[in-house]
N, CA, C and O atoms as a MOPAC input file, in Angstrom:
PM7 MOZYME 1SCF
protein

 N    196.72000 1   103.44000 1    65.30700 1
 C    196.93100 1   103.82600 1    66.76100 1
 C    196.94200 1   105.39500 1    66.86500 1
 O    197.45300 1   106.08100 1    65.98000 1
 N    196.39800 1   105.89200 1    67.90400 1
 C    196.30100 1   107.34000 1    68.09900 1
 C    197.42000 1   107.75600 1    69.08700 1
 O    197.68100 1   107.01700 1    70.03600 1
 N    198.09900 1   108.93300 1    68.89000 1
 C    199.09700 1   109.43800 1    69.64300 1
 C    198.42600 1   109.99700 1    70.93400 1
 O    197.40600 1   110.68300 1    70.86900 1
 N    199.04000 1   109.67600 1    72.11500 1
 C    198.54000 1   110.27900 1    73.37700 1
 C    199.58600 1   111.06000 1    73.97000 1
 O    200.72400 1   110.61400 1    74.11200 1
 N    199.19900 1   112.33700 1    74.36100 1
 C    200.17400 1   113.23000 1    74.98300 1
 C    199.65200 1   113.64900 1    76.28400 1
 O    198.51000 1   114.10600 1    76.33300 1
 N    200.40500 1   113.54000 1    77.40700 1
 C    200.00700 1   113.99700 1    78.69000 1
 C    200.85800 1   115.16100 1    79.10800 1
 O    202.08400 1   115.08000 1    79.18300 1
 N    200.13100 1   116.30600 1    79.39400 1
 C    200.77700 1   117.50200 1    79.72500 1
 C    200.50200 1   117.97100 1    81.11600 1
 O    199.33700 1   117.98500 1    81.51500 1
 N    201.46100 1   118.34800 1    81.86600 1
 C    201.07600 1   118.90900 1    83.23400 1
 C    200.46700 1   120.26300 1    83.18900 1
 O    200.94600 1   121.09000 1    82.41300 1
 N    199.50400 1   120.55600 1    83.90900 1
 C    198.82700 1   121.89600 1    84.00300 1
 C    199.50800 1   122.70000 1    85.08000 1
 O    200.28600 1   122.18800 1    85.88500 1
 N    199.18600 1   123.98200 1    85.06600 1
 C    199.78000 1   124.85400 1    86.12600 1
 C    199.42900 1   124.48100 1    87.49100 1
 O    200.20200 1   124.71700 1    88.42000 1
 N    198.19800 1   123.85800 1    87.67400 1
 C    197.71500 1   123.56200 1    89.00200 1
 C    198.22300 1   122.13400 1    89.44100 1
 O    197.82400 1   121.65600 1    90.50200 1
 N    199.03400 1   121.50600 1    88.69100 1
 C    199.71300 1   120.24300 1    89.02900 1
 C    198.98300 1   119.00400 1    88.49000 1
 O    199.51200 1   117.89300 1    88.48400 1
 N    197.74100 1   119.24800 1    88.03700 1
 C    196.99700 1   118.12400 1    87.39600 1
 C    197.49600 1   117.87400 1    85.97100 1
 O    198.20500 1   118.65700 1    85.33900 1
 N    197.05800 1   116.72500 1    85.55300 1
 C    197.56300 1   116.42100 1    84.14300 1
 C    196.39800 1   116.54700 1    83.12500 1
 O    195.24900 1   116.26000 1    83.46000 1
 N    196.69700 1   116.95900 1    81.93600 1
 C    195.76700 1   117.12200 1    80.82000 1
 C    196.15800 1   116.02700 1    79.81600 1
 O    197.33800 1   115.82800 1    79.52500 1
 N    195.17100 1   115.34000 1    79.30700 1
 C    195.47100 1   114.32600 1    78.28900 1
 C    194.96900 1   114.72000 1    76.96900 1
 O    193.80700 1   115.09600 1    76.82200 1
 N    195.79800 1   114.64500 1    76.01700 1
 C    195.42400 1   115.00200 1    74.58900 1
 C    195.54500 1   113.76400 1    73.78200 1
 O    196.52800 1   113.04100 1    73.93700 1
 N    194.61100 1   113.47000 1    72.92900 1
 C    194.66000 1   112.31300 1    72.06800 1
 C    194.43500 1   112.85600 1    70.60300 1
 O    193.53400 1   113.63500 1    70.29200 1
 N    195.39200 1   112.33000 1    69.74000 1
 C    195.33400 1   112.81100 1    68.30700 1
 C    194.50300 1   111.75300 1    67.55100 1
 O    194.97700 1   110.63900 1    67.32600 1
 N    193.33800 1   112.08400 1    67.18500 1
 C    192.42900 1   111.20300 1    66.48000 1
 C    192.41600 1   111.42900 1    64.97400 1
 O    191.50400 1   110.96800 1    64.28800 1
 N    193.39200 1   112.11400 1    64.46500 1
 C    193.38100 1   112.46300 1    63.01200 1
 C    193.36000 1   111.15600 1    62.13400 1
 O    192.59800 1   111.06700 1    61.17100 1
 N    194.22200 1   110.14500 1    62.49500 1
 C    194.33800 1   108.90100 1    61.76700 1
 C    193.02000 1   108.15400 1    61.84900 1
 O    192.57700 1   107.62900 1    60.82700 1
 N    192.36300 1   108.07300 1    63.00400 1
 C    191.05200 1   107.51900 1    63.22800 1
 C    190.07400 1   108.13000 1    62.40700 1
 O    189.34900 1   107.45200 1    61.67900 1
 N    189.99900 1   109.42300 1    62.47500 1
 C    189.06000 1   110.25100 1    61.67000 1
 C    189.16900 1   109.99300 1    60.19000 1
 O    188.16000 1   109.94300 1    59.48600 1
 N    190.45800 1   109.81700 1    59.68600 1
 C    190.66200 1   109.62800 1    58.34700 1
 C    190.07800 1   108.21500 1    57.82500 1
 O    189.72300 1   108.07700 1    56.65500 1
 N    190.01300 1   107.29000 1    58.67200 1
 C    189.55600 1   106.00800 1    58.32500 1
 C    188.03200 1   105.80400 1    58.61900 1
 O    187.43500 1   104.84800 1    58.12500 1
 N    187.41600 1   106.70500 1    59.42200 1
 C    186.02500 1   106.49100 1    59.75200 1
 C    185.16300 1   106.77700 1    58.66800 1
 O    185.50700 1   107.59800 1    57.81800 1
 N    183.96800 1   106.12600 1    58.60200 1
 C    182.97300 1   106.42000 1    57.61900 1
 C    182.31500 1   107.74200 1    57.89200 1
 O    181.97000 1   108.00700 1    59.04400 1
 N    182.11900 1   108.59100 1    56.90600 1
 C    181.54200 1   109.91600 1    57.16900 1
 C    180.06100 1   109.75700 1    57.31000 1
 O    179.45800 1   109.03000 1    56.52100 1
 N    179.44700 1   110.38700 1    58.25800 1
 C    178.03500 1   110.42600 1    58.47000 1
 C    177.39400 1   111.51500 1    57.64500 1
 O    177.67600 1   112.69900 1    57.83300 1
 N    176.51100 1   111.10400 1    56.71000 1
 C    175.85600 1   112.08000 1    55.88000 1
 C    174.80600 1   113.04900 1    56.53100 1
 O    174.37200 1   114.04500 1    55.95200 1
 N    174.46800 1   112.68300 1    57.71000 1
 C    173.41700 1   113.43000 1    58.42700 1
 C    174.09500 1   114.40100 1    59.43100 1
 O    174.78800 1   113.95000 1    60.34300 1
 N    173.90700 1   115.66000 1    59.27600 1
 C    174.37300 1   116.61600 1    60.17700 1
 C    173.57300 1   116.67800 1    61.42800 1
 O    172.36400 1   116.44700 1    61.42900 1
 N    174.26600 1   116.99900 1    62.52200 1
 C    173.54200 1   117.20500 1    63.78900 1
 C    172.66700 1   118.44200 1    63.73300 1
 O    173.04900 1   119.43200 1    63.10900 1
 N    171.54900 1   118.41400 1    64.34300 1
 C    170.65400 1   119.56000 1    64.30400 1
 C    171.24900 1   120.71100 1    65.17600 1
 O    172.11900 1   120.46100 1    66.01000 1
 N    170.78500 1   121.94100 1    64.98300 1
 C    171.13600 1   122.98400 1    65.94300 1
 C    170.34300 1   122.92800 1    67.16800 1
 O    169.19800 1   122.47900 1    67.11600 1
 N    170.85700 1   123.35300 1    68.29200 1
 C    170.18300 1   123.21400 1    69.50800 1
 C    168.79000 1   123.86500 1    69.55900 1
 O    167.85800 1   123.32700 1    70.15700 1
 N    168.67400 1   125.04700 1    68.90900 1
 C    167.31700 1   125.71000 1    68.87500 1
 C    166.32200 1   124.89400 1    68.09500 1
 O    165.15600 1   124.87400 1    68.49100 1
 N    166.66400 1   124.23800 1    67.05300 1
 C    165.85000 1   123.32600 1    66.27400 1
 C    165.34800 1   122.14300 1    67.20700 1
 O    164.17200 1   121.77900 1    67.21200 1
 N    166.24000 1   121.63200 1    67.91800 1
 C    165.83600 1   120.54300 1    68.82000 1
 C    164.80900 1   121.04800 1    69.92200 1
 O    163.77500 1   120.43600 1    70.18600 1
 N    165.17500 1   122.15200 1    70.49700 1
 C    164.28800 1   122.73700 1    71.52700 1
 C    162.89800 1   123.09000 1    70.96600 1
 O    161.87800 1   122.82700 1    71.60300 1
 N    162.87800 1   123.67900 1    69.79000 1
 C    161.63600 1   123.99100 1    69.17100 1
 C    160.75500 1   122.73100 1    68.96500 1
 O    159.54100 1   122.73200 1    69.16800 1
 N    161.49800 1   121.60900 1    68.52700 1
 C    160.79800 1   120.36700 1    68.18900 1
 C    160.18400 1   119.71700 1    69.49600 1
 O    159.07000 1   119.19400 1    69.45700 1
 N    160.93500 1   119.76500 1    70.64500 1
 C    160.43200 1   119.18000 1    71.84500 1
 C    159.65400 1   120.07500 1    72.71200 1
 O    159.19400 1   119.62300 1    73.76100 1
 N    159.46100 1   121.29500 1    72.38000 1
 C    158.78500 1   122.29500 1    73.30700 1
 C    157.35800 1   121.91000 1    73.55400 1
 O    156.87100 1   122.17200 1    74.65400 1
 N    156.66700 1   121.33400 1    72.66700 1
 C    155.24200 1   120.95400 1    72.79300 1
 C    155.14200 1   119.50100 1    73.31500 1
 O    154.02200 1   119.03000 1    73.51000 1
 N    156.15500 1   118.83000 1    73.53300 1
 C    156.10200 1   117.45800 1    73.90800 1
 C    155.81900 1   117.30400 1    75.46200 1
 O    156.25200 1   118.12400 1    76.27100 1
 N    155.15300 1   116.32800 1    75.78300 1
 C    154.70000 1   116.08400 1    77.24300 1
 C    155.93600 1   115.60000 1    77.92600 1
 O    156.22600 1   116.14400 1    78.99100 1
 N    156.68700 1   114.67300 1    77.47200 1
 C    157.90100 1   114.19900 1    78.12900 1
 C    159.06800 1   114.03300 1    77.05800 1
 O    158.85300 1   113.89400 1    75.85400 1
 N    160.25500 1   114.06300 1    77.60900 1
 C    161.35500 1   113.77800 1    76.76000 1
 C    162.54800 1   113.38700 1    77.68100 1
 O    162.47200 1   113.62100 1    78.88700 1
 N    163.59900 1   112.82400 1    77.16500 1
 C    164.71300 1   112.30300 1    77.98100 1
 C    166.00100 1   112.63700 1    77.16200 1
 O    165.93500 1   113.04400 1    76.00200 1
 N    167.18200 1   112.44200 1    77.83300 1
 C    168.43600 1   112.67300 1    77.05200 1
 C    169.46400 1   111.74800 1    77.67100 1
 O    169.29800 1   111.30800 1    78.80900 1
 N    170.49300 1   111.45700 1    76.95900 1
 C    171.65900 1   110.60500 1    77.37100 1
 C    172.72400 1   111.44900 1    77.96700 1
 O    173.21200 1   112.38100 1    77.32700 1
 N    173.08900 1   111.16100 1    79.13900 1
 C    174.21400 1   111.90500 1    79.85000 1
 C    175.57200 1   111.45300 1    79.15000 1
 O    176.05400 1   110.35400 1    79.42500 1
 N    176.12700 1   112.23600 1    78.32400 1
 C    177.36700 1   111.84400 1    77.57400 1
 C    178.56700 1   111.57600 1    78.46900 1
 O    179.51100 1   110.89300 1    78.07200 1
 N    178.52200 1   112.11500 1    79.66700 1
 C    179.73600 1   112.04500 1    80.57200 1
 C    179.59100 1   110.79900 1    81.43600 1
 O    180.38800 1   109.86600 1    81.33800 1
 N    178.49800 1   110.79500 1    82.33800 1
 C    178.30500 1   109.64100 1    83.13500 1
 C    177.63700 1   108.44700 1    82.45600 1
 O    177.80300 1   107.30000 1    82.87100 1
 N    176.90100 1   108.73700 1    81.43500 1
 C    176.26600 1   107.60500 1    80.71300 1
 C    177.16300 1   106.92900 1    79.75700 1
 O    176.81200 1   105.86100 1    79.25500 1
 N    178.35200 1   107.49800 1    79.45400 1
 C    179.28400 1   106.84100 1    78.52600 1
 C    179.60100 1   105.37700 1    78.89100 1
 O    179.60600 1   104.50600 1    78.02000 1
 N    179.86900 1   105.10800 1    80.20400 1
 C    180.28000 1   103.79100 1    80.64500 1
 C    179.01000 1   102.91600 1    80.81600 1
 O    179.17000 1   101.75700 1    81.20000 1
 N    177.86800 1   103.34000 1    80.58400 1
 C    176.66000 1   102.47400 1    80.69700 1
 C    176.20600 1   101.99000 1    79.31900 1
 O    175.18000 1   101.31300 1    79.25100 1
 N    176.82500 1   102.25800 1    78.33300 1
 C    176.45200 1   101.82300 1    76.96700 1
 C    177.22300 1   100.53600 1    76.71800 1
 O    178.44700 1   100.46000 1    76.82500 1
 N    176.41300 1    99.51900 1    76.37500 1
 C    176.97300 1    98.17900 1    76.03800 1
 C    177.44800 1    98.14200 1    74.48000 1
 O    176.74800 1    98.52800 1    73.54400 1
 N    178.61500 1    97.66700 1    74.38200 1
 C    179.21200 1    97.58300 1    73.07500 1
 C    179.27800 1    96.11900 1    72.71300 1
 O    179.76600 1    95.30900 1    73.50200 1
 N    178.78000 1    95.74500 1    71.49100 1
 C    178.74800 1    94.30600 1    71.01000 1
 C    180.21000 1    93.80400 1    70.98500 1
 O    181.07200 1    94.52200 1    70.48000 1
 N    180.50800 1    92.65000 1    71.48600 1
 C    181.84100 1    92.11700 1    71.44300 1
 C    182.55700 1    92.18000 1    70.14400 1
 O    183.77500 1    92.35000 1    70.10200 1
 N    181.77100 1    92.03600 1    69.01100 1
 C    182.52500 1    92.16600 1    67.69400 1
 C    182.95000 1    93.62900 1    67.41000 1
 O    183.80800 1    93.83100 1    66.54900 1
 N    182.39600 1    94.65300 1    68.08600 1
 C    182.75600 1    96.03200 1    67.86100 1
 C    183.71900 1    96.59300 1    68.85800 1
 O    184.10700 1    97.75300 1    68.71500 1
 N    184.15700 1    95.82200 1    69.90900 1
 C    184.85100 1    96.44600 1    71.02300 1
 C    186.23000 1    96.88800 1    70.59000 1
 O    186.77000 1    97.82000 1    71.18600 1
 N    186.84300 1    96.25800 1    69.56400 1
 C    188.16100 1    96.66400 1    69.05700 1
 C    188.12700 1    98.11900 1    68.59200 1
 O    189.15100 1    98.80000 1    68.61800 1
 N    186.96300 1    98.59500 1    68.17100 1
 C    186.84100 1    99.99900 1    67.70500 1
 C    187.03800 1   101.05200 1    68.78700 1
 O    187.34600 1   102.20600 1    68.49100 1
 N    186.85200 1   100.63500 1    70.08800 1
 C    186.98300 1   101.68300 1    71.18300 1
 C    188.07900 1   101.33400 1    72.16300 1
 O    188.07500 1   101.78100 1    73.31000 1
 N    189.11100 1   100.45000 1    71.65000 1
 C    190.21700 1   100.00100 1    72.52700 1
 C    191.09900 1   101.17300 1    72.80700 1
 O    191.24400 1   102.06000 1    71.96600 1
 N    191.72000 1   101.19800 1    74.02600 1
 C    192.70200 1   102.17700 1    74.40000 1
 C    194.01400 1   101.44600 1    74.73400 1
 O    194.00400 1   100.46500 1    75.47800 1
 N    195.14300 1   101.92500 1    74.18300 1
 C    196.38800 1   101.29200 1    74.44800 1
 C    196.95500 1   101.76300 1    75.74800 1
 O    197.00300 1   102.97700 1    75.94700 1
 N    197.38100 1   100.94500 1    76.63500 1
 C    198.05000 1   101.27600 1    77.86700 1
 C    199.17800 1   100.41600 1    78.10000 1
 O    199.43000 1    99.50000 1    77.31700 1
 N    199.93000 1   100.66200 1    79.19800 1
 C    201.18700 1    99.91400 1    79.44600 1
 C    200.90900 1    98.36800 1    79.69700 1
 O    201.81900 1    97.55900 1    79.51400 1
 N    199.73400 1    97.98800 1    80.08900 1
 C    199.43900 1    96.58000 1    80.33300 1
 C    198.73900 1    95.93200 1    79.17400 1
 O    198.25500 1    94.80800 1    79.29800 1
 N    198.66500 1    96.65800 1    77.96400 1
 C    198.02300 1    96.07200 1    76.78700 1
 C    196.80800 1    96.92500 1    76.48200 1
 O    196.75400 1    98.10100 1    76.84000 1
 N    195.80900 1    96.30900 1    75.80000 1
 C    194.71100 1    97.04100 1    75.35600 1
 C    193.53800 1    97.05800 1    76.40400 1
 O    193.25200 1    96.02800 1    77.01400 1
 N    192.90900 1    98.15500 1    76.59300 1
 C    191.76500 1    98.28900 1    77.45800 1
 C    190.53700 1    98.45200 1    76.56300 1
 O    190.41800 1    99.41600 1    75.80700 1
 N    189.64100 1    97.49600 1    76.67000 1
 C    188.48300 1    97.51400 1    75.81400 1
 C    187.21600 1    98.08600 1    76.62900 1
 O    187.12700 1    98.00500 1    77.85400 1
 N    186.31700 1    98.63300 1    75.85400 1
 C    185.07300 1    98.99700 1    76.45500 1
 C    184.21800 1    97.80600 1    76.78200 1
 O    184.55000 1    96.68800 1    76.39100 1
 N    183.12000 1    98.00800 1    77.48900 1
 C    182.23200 1    96.88800 1    77.83900 1
 C    181.48200 1    96.31400 1    76.61600 1
 O    180.70300 1    95.37100 1    76.75600 1

């Protein structure tokens, strides 16, 4: 379980911090490094079309297999909240 800390900001809004160190310690390491932005842009520069995933708005549009939903569960006062 990851520690969640909610801190009030100066403007009255709340900032949520989640400590993922325990999760990161148990996660499998990916041997493939992410490419640098300039490498990606050079690769697609001559392409006719390309697309990208919106990581903010597209997050909730990704279907998660039922067997893997426990991996993205959030603990809340009413129990666990699972992804789709």
